[in-house]
C-alpha positions in Angstrom: -159.3 16.4 -119.8 -156.7 16.3 -117.5 -155.0 19.5 -119.1 -158.5 21.3 -119.0 -158.6 20.4 -115.6 -155.4 22.0 -114.2 -156.3 25.0 -116.9 -159.8 25.3 -115.1 -158.1 25.4 -111.8 -155.8 28.1 -112.9 -158.6 30.2 -113.6 -160.7 29.6 -110.6 -157.6 29.7 -108.2 -155.8 32.5 -110.2 -152.2 30.9 -110.2 -150.6 27.5 -111.4 -151.8 24.7 -108.7 -148.4 22.3 -110.1 -145.5 25.1 -110.3 -142.7 22.2 -111.4 -139.7 23.3 -112.8 -139.1 19.4 -113.9 -140.2 16.4 -114.4 -139.9 14.9 -111.0 -141.1 18.0 -109.6 -144.4 18.0 -111.6 -145.0 14.4 -110.2 -144.4 15.6 -106.9 -146.8 18.3 -106.8 -149.4 16.0 -108.6 -148.6 13.1 -105.6 -148.9 16.2 -102.8 -152.5 17.5 -104.0 -153.5 14.7 -105.8 -152.5 11.7 -103.5 -150.0 9.1 -104.3 -151.3 6.5 -107.2 -151.3 2.8 -105.9 -153.6 -0.5 -107.2 -157.0 1.2 -105.1 -157.1 4.2 -106.8 -155.3 3.8 -110.4 -155.6 -0.7 -110.6 -152.4 -1.4 -112.9 -150.4 1.6 -111.6 -147.6 -0.8 -110.5 -147.0 -2.1 -113.2 -145.9 0.7 -115.1 -142.0 1.3 -115.7 -140.4 3.1 -113.4 -143.6 3.2 -111.1 -140.3 2.3 -107.7 -138.2 5.6 -109.0 -140.5 7.7 -108.8 -142.7 6.5 -106.3 -143.2 9.1 -103.2 -141.3 7.2 -99.6 -144.9 7.5 -97.9 -147.9 7.5 -99.2 -149.8 10.8 -99.4 -153.6 11.7 -99.5 -155.7 13.3 -101.7 -156.5 17.2 -100.8 -158.2 19.0 -103.3 -161.0 19.8 -101.0 -158.8 21.1 -98.5 -156.6 23.2 -101.6 -160.1 24.8 -103.1 -162.1 25.2 -100.7 -162.9 28.4 -101.4 -164.4 27.0 -104.6 -168.0 26.9 -105.3 -169.1 22.7 -104.6 -170.0 22.2 -108.8 -167.0 23.4 -109.9 -164.9 21.5 -107.2 -167.1 18.7 -108.1 -166.3 19.1 -111.4 -162.2 19.4 -110.7 -162.0 16.5 -108.8 -163.8 14.4 -111.7 -161.3 15.8 -114.1 -157.9 15.4 -112.1 -159.0 11.7 -111.5 -155.7 10.1 -111.5 -156.8 6.4 -113.0 -157.3 7.6 -116.7 -160.4 5.3 -117.1 -162.4 6.9 -114.6 -161.7 10.4 -116.0 -164.8 12.7 -116.5 -164.9 12.6 -120.9 -165.0 16.1 -123.1 -169.1 15.3 -123.3 -169.8 15.0 -119.9 -168.0 17.6 -118.5 -170.1 19.9 -120.5 -172.9 18.7 -119.6 -171.9 19.0 -115.6 -174.0 20.9 -113.1 -171.3 23.9 -113.0 -172.1 25.0 -116.8 -176.3 25.0 -115.9 -175.9 27.0 -112.4 -175.7 30.6 -112.3 -173.5 32.6 -113.5 -174.3 31.0 -117.1 -171.7 30.9 -119.6 -171.1 33.3 -122.1 -172.0 33.6 -125.8 -168.5 32.1 -127.2 -168.7 35.3 -130.2 -168.1 37.5 -126.7 -165.6 36.0 -126.1 -161.9 37.4 -126.8 -159.9 36.3 -129.6 -155.7 35.6 -128.4 -153.0 34.8 -131.3 -152.3 31.1 -130.6 -149.0 30.1 -128.6 -147.7 27.0 -127.1 -146.0 27.1 -123.6 -143.0 26.0 -125.9 -143.0 29.4 -127.5 -144.2 31.7 -124.7 -141.2 30.6 -122.7 -138.7 31.1 -125.6 -140.0 34.9 -126.6 -140.0 35.6 -122.4 -136.2 34.1 -122.6 -135.3 36.5 -125.6 -136.7 39.6 -124.0 -134.4 38.6 -120.7 -131.7 38.2 -123.1 -132.0 42.0 -124.9 -132.9 43.6 -121.4 -129.4 42.2 -120.0 -127.4 42.8 -123.1 -129.4 46.7 -123.0 -127.9 46.8 -119.3 -124.5 45.7 -119.9 -124.0 48.2 -123.3 -125.7 51.0 -120.6 -123.0 50.1 -117.9 -119.7 49.9 -120.8 -121.0 52.7 -122.5 -122.7 55.5 -119.6 -124.2 58.3 -121.6 -123.1 61.9 -121.0 -124.6 64.9 -118.7 -127.1 66.2 -120.0 -127.5 69.0 -117.3 -124.8 71.4 -116.9 -123.0 71.9 -113.4 -124.9 74.0 -111.4 -122.9 77.7 -111.3 -122.7 79.1 -107.6 -124.8 82.5 -107.4 -122.8 85.2 -105.7 -125.8 85.9 -103.2 -125.8 82.4 -102.3 -123.6 81.0 -99.6 -121.2 77.7 -100.5 -122.3 74.8 -99.4 -118.7 73.5 -98.1 -117.3 77.4 -96.8 -116.4 77.6 -93.0 -117.5 80.6 -90.7 -114.8 82.7 -91.1 -113.5 81.9 -94.1 -113.9 83.5 -97.6 -116.1 81.8 -100.0 -114.7 80.4 -103.4 -114.7 83.3 -106.5 -116.6 82.2 -108.9 -115.1 82.9 -112.7 -117.4 85.8 -113.0 -116.4 87.5 -109.8 -112.3 87.5 -110.9 -111.1 90.8 -111.7 -110.7 92.2 -115.0 -107.5 93.8 -116.4 -108.0 97.2 -116.2 -107.5 100.4 -114.5 -103.9 100.3 -112.7 -102.9 97.2 -114.4 -103.3 98.8 -117.5 -100.8 102.0 -116.4 -98.4 100.1 -114.8 -98.1 98.2 -117.9 -97.7 100.9 -119.9 -95.4 102.3 -117.8 -93.3 99.0 -118.0 -93.4 99.3 -121.4 -92.0 103.0 -122.0 -88.9 102.1 -119.5 -88.5 99.3 -122.0 -88.5 101.4 -124.8 -86.4 104.0 -123.7 -83.0 101.8 -122.2 -83.6 100.2 -125.9 -83.3 103.8 -127.6 -80.2 104.1 -125.2 -78.5 100.7 -125.9 -78.8 101.7 -129.9 -77.3 104.9 -129.3 -74.9 104.0 -127.9 -73.8 101.2 -129.9 -73.8 103.7 -133.1 -72.3 106.2 -131.4 -69.1 103.9 -130.6 -65.8 103.4 -132.7 -65.0 100.4 -134.5 -62.8 98.0 -133.2 -60.0 98.5 -134.9 -59.7 102.0 -136.5 -61.4 105.3 -136.5 -62.7 105.3 -139.6 -64.0 102.1 -141.8 -62.6 98.1 -141.3 -59.2 99.3 -143.6 -57.3 97.8 -140.4 -59.4 95.1 -139.4 -57.5 92.3 -138.4 -54.5 94.0 -137.6 -52.6 93.4 -134.6 -52.6 95.8 -131.5 -49.9 98.1 -131.6 -49.1 98.6 -135.5 -52.5 100.8 -136.6 -51.4 104.3 -137.2 -54.6 105.3 -136.2 -55.2 106.5 -132.2 -58.7 105.2 -132.4 -60.0 101.9 -131.5 -58.3 99.7 -129.2 -54.7 99.8 -130.5 -53.0 103.4 -130.6 -50.2 104.3 -129.8 -49.9 101.1 -127.2 -46.7 99.8 -125.9 -44.2 98.1 -127.9 -43.6 93.9 -126.4 -40.0 93.4 -127.6 -40.4 90.0 -129.2 -37.5 87.6 -130.0 -36.7 84.3 -130.7 -39.6 82.0 -132.6 -42.0 84.9 -132.5 -39.5 86.9 -135.3 -36.7 89.6 -135.3 -35.8 91.4 -132.6 -36.7 95.0 -131.7 -39.8 96.8 -131.5 -43.2 95.4 -131.7 -44.1 91.6 -132.0 -42.0 91.9 -135.6 -44.1 90.1 -139.1 -47.4 88.6 -138.7 -45.9 85.7 -140.8 -49.3 83.3 -139.7 -51.5 86.5 -141.1 -49.7 86.6 -144.5 -50.1 82.8 -144.7 -53.6 83.6 -144.2 -54.1 86.3 -146.9 -52.1 83.8 -149.5 -54.5 80.7 -148.3 -57.6 82.7 -148.7 -56.8 85.3 -151.2 -57.2 88.6 -149.3 -60.2 88.1 -147.1 -60.0 91.5 -145.1 
């Protein structure tokens, strides 16, 4: 009947009447509301184990009438009987149903018309709430670690709208759509540059094709011949000056003399001209 009295008071009061987080706090809330149990209101309570350990340091008076003064007097009378500290003097369920509270207006409704709820224990309700809080915290952590991408594109500055970060006298930054496109004078300049490059390339090719070979006037028959020994007047040699050679480079006389190194190379590689 003590639990029925707590629920009855909570329904009329709109919130819990003994909000304790643990057993010591729960006992303290009971003492504040119902007074300190002693031999006068609960005979034999001092013989209960651990009574002196949980007894409040100073006596507390019963405050049910002060806290629930907005209750109907029949409801307050029934609550006092259900929240009696002494279990022997607490009202029984049969006597509670015959209390004056249930025989006065408004009368109790038909039990068949009451709403039906799924049965659940307080422990199961706390467990569900704890799981719900854990899921919400996990969702928040996942949202912070993996932020969602932007679903909207950044706004585009229209040509007719002033830029918010442009001071008076400054030219606003140009949008991509306002950049000058390649055309008109630019195309003409590019074509002229291409024509100039092609003209220079043709001149260089023509000059290279018309130049005489480096060691003679025609063909490559005299390739590798030393300067001044070719009978052809073209090329780099022709009738150039002859340098007298003597000593280790060959016999004395006009020209450099025989090219012994060239003869050795021809013998080694079998004539590479």
